[in-house]
N, C-alpha and C positions, 0 to 999 in steps of 0.2 A: 504493500502500499501506499509506503515510502518513496519508491520511485518513480518518479517523474515520467520517463519514457513509456509511452503506451504501447509502442510497436513488438512483436516478438516476430525473430529471425528466426527460422528454422528448417533443414532439410525435410523430404518426403517423409520419412519415417513417424515424424509426429503429425502429420495430419491423418486427422479422424473426427468423427461427429461429434464425439465427446470432447476432445481439445478444443475445437472452434466453439462449440456451445461454452463452454469454462471461459475460453477467452472474451466470448461475446458480453456473457451476462458480466464479468468482471472488468469489461470497459477498455478493452486491450484490442490492438490493430494487429489482426494475426498479417505478418508476410512469409508464412509455410510457403513451402515449393507447393508447387499441383503435382498430381501423377499424371502419366502417359495412362490415356487409357488402354484396356487392356484388348490384344491383338488391334490396335489402330496405332495410327498415326497422332503424335504430339501435335495440335495446331500448331500455328505462326505465333501468333500473339500471346501462348502459355510459354513456348521458349523463349519468346522475348523478356516475358514478365519474370521466367527461374533465372534469366542470364542476369539480368537487372539485380533482382535479391543476391545472386551468388557473388558477385561482386564488392556487397556489401556486407555479406555475413563471412567472408574468406578472410579481408580485412581487417577484421574483430577476432576472426579465430586465429588469426596471427600474432596479434598484439596478446591474447590472452599465452599461448602455448610460448612466446620466447619471454614472458611475466614467467609463466610456470617451469620452465629450462632454467633462471636465474637462482628463483632459489632448490634448486635440487630435487624437486618434485616428478623424477622418472620415474615409473613402476611399469617392467614388462611381463604383470600376471593380469590375468581377468579376476576379479574380485578382491576387496580389500582382507579377507580374511586370511588368503593366501600370498597376496604382500606381505603381512605385517609376521 
């Protein structure tokens, strides 16, 4: 609630009806990538939209990855119990 940003940036793995409904109820603006229709080509306007979202999302992810590597937080396993 204290976060002043209203946009949520994510890849297609996070697009679901439940997530979209939650973001709408909480007042967030969804910038989640759209999925390609099954056995159909993706329309040109959705491709352009996803490309524009990817540019912003990748820049942010690189900043966080750089900050994470500076603090020595590099884990080569899956799961916190295995990592500890």
